N, C-alpha and C positions, 0 to 999 in steps of 0.2 A: 256397645256390647251386642254381640249377635244373639239372636233368639233361636234356640234349637227346638224343633218339633219332637215331641215324645208321644207318638201315636199309641204306644202301648199303655199309657196312663189315661184312664177313662174317668171323666168327671160327669156326674149326673146333676143337671140343673133342674130344680123343682120350683116352679113359679106359675101361677095361673095367669099372669099377665104376659101376653105374647111379646110386647115390646121389650120387656125385661129379659126374656129368654133370648131374643134376638141380640140384644146388647151384650149379654154374657157370652153368647156363642161367638159373636164377632171379636170379643175381647180375649177369649181363651182358646179359640179353635186353631190359632197359629202355634199353639204350644201343646195342646192336649186334644184327645178325641172327646167330643161333647155328646152326651145323651140328654134327652129332655123328657120331662113329665110335667103335666099341668095340674095334677091333684095328688093327694096323699096316697090313694089306692094304687094309682099308676106308678108312683115313686117306689112304693114297697115292692111291687111286682118287678119293676125294672131293676131294682137293687138285687133281688133274688136271682133274676135271669142273667143279668149282664155283669154282676160282680164289679161295680165301679171302684176306683181307688179312692174317691172322695165324693161327697155330696154337698152341693150348695142348695140350701133349703130356705124358702120363704115360710113364715109362720101362718100367714093368712091364706089358707087354702080353702076351696069351696066345699070339700067333703069332710074334712077333719082338720083340727088344729095341728100346726107343725110339731108341737110338743108331743102329741100323740103319735105322730109319724116317728119321731125320735125314739120314743119308748118302745114301739113295736120293732124298730130296727135293732135296738139294743138287746132284744130278746135272743138274737142269733148272729149279730155281726158287730165288730168294733170299727167298721169303716169310719174314717174321719167325716164329721158333719159340721159345716160352717153355716150358721144361720145368717140370712140377710133379711132385715125387717124394718118397718117404720116404727115399730114399738120400741120406745126408749126407756120405759120404766124399769126400775130395779126388779120388781116382782116378775116381770116377763123374762128378764135376763136370768134371774135365779131359777125360775121354773125350767127354762131351756137347759141351763147347765146341769141342774139336778136330774133332768131327763137323760142327759148323756151327750149333749152337744160339745164339740171341741172348741168352737170359737163363735163370736157373735159380732156382726157388723150392722150398724143402723144405716138405713137409706136416708139421704144419698151417700154413696161411698165412692172413693176413687178406685180405678182399676188397679193402680200400682199397690194400693193397700190390700186389696183382695188377693192379688197375686202373691204378695208377701205372706199373708196369712195362710194361703193355700200351700205354698212351699213348705212352711213350717209344719203344717198338718201332715203333708205327705212324707216329709223327712222323719217325723216322729213315728208315723205308722210303719215305716220301713226299717226302723231300728230293731236289731235283734237283742232281746232282753237277755242279758248275761250277767249273772251275779259276780263273775270274776272280771267284768269290764271295768275300765277306768273312764270316768266322766270328766271332761274338761270344758270349761266355759269361762272365758274372760278372767283368767287368773284363779278360778275355782277348780280344784282337782279333788275328786272323790274316788278312792280305790275301794270298791265294794268288797273285794276279797279280804283286804286288810282292815276294813272299817276305818280307813284313814282319810282325813279331810285336811286339805292344805289351801291356803290363800297366798298367792304369789310365792309359792314354795315354802311358806311358813306353816308349821303344823298348827292346827286348830283343834281344841278339845271341845267336843259337844256332849251334852247329856244324851242318854238313850232316846229320850223323847224328841229332842232337837234333831238328832241324826235320823230318826224315823220320819219326821216331817220333811226334812231335806230329801231323803230317799224317795218319798212319795212324789214330791214336786219334780224331782229329776225324772222319775218314771213317766211323768206326764208333762215333760218339758215343753213349753210353748202353749200349753192348754190351761185355761182358767179352771181352778178347782174352787167350788163354793165353800163357804165356811162349814156348812153341814157335811159336805163330802169329806173334808179334811178331818173334822172331828170324829166322824164315824170310823174312818180308816185308822186313826191314831188311838182313840180312846173307846170307841164303841158307841152304840146307839143310845145308851143311858146318859151320855154326856152331851147330846145334841144341843141342848139349851145353854150350855156353858161356853159361850163365845169368848168370854173374858180369858178363859184358860188358853184358847188358841192364840189370842192377841198377845198375851204375855210371852208365850213360847216363840212366836214369830218375831217379836221385838228382840228377845234374847238371841235368837238365831241371826238376825240381821246385825246385831251388835258385833257378832263374831266373824261374819263373812262379808260384810259390806264395808267399803272404805268410807262411805258417807251414808249414815242411816236416814238422813233427811232426803237424800236423793238416791235411793237404792237402785242398783243396776241388776242384781241377780233376782231377788224376789220382789216383784212389783205388785201393788195393790190395785185391784179392780174395784173401785168404790162401790160399797153396798153389796158386792157380790162375793168376792173371795180373793185368791192370790194366784199368781202365775210365775213360774220360773222362766225368765226371759232368756232365750238362747241368743248369744251375742257372737 
């Protein structure tokens, strides 16, 4: 398969380790225009000046933690942010996703996986949100104008809560949403501690839209973190 250069798409790489920046530049520069920053302050400034299409961000920066960079970015931009980090703990991942990161890869990672995650993030950010649009994904069809859901062209009846959860996951397709993010959007902040309520509704939703609940293809679990609607 041939690789096409898209110089109009700018990727900001933020890492204090020069070898990592060089590796990512070599891996991505034949596809995108690469910008670099070695600390959080420079990253925020570069994002404001250069308006990148996506940011690849290490959490361990010399001047501030990567989660703080994400929080500051989210005050004024929805640019996709993919974290690359040696931190593997659930608490670190949850903190990053709650701050507003789009995806999370632990080091070491493969270039092909990073490119795949980057393509999903760019594709999601380029989507035009349209309530009259029809979403289709591996046999799943959702007509937002008609509030109609079909699996393999068979009508599926969802409760209002199940439909709302599915709609939120679709609006963030490809992105992990933490348990707390989903609970806040569906039920509000007063229910943030009630993770059982979310699990029950996700289970019921999967029963209706998945061919195999034990091996779900649409709504996948990120253990200890949340859920992602996987684009297929």
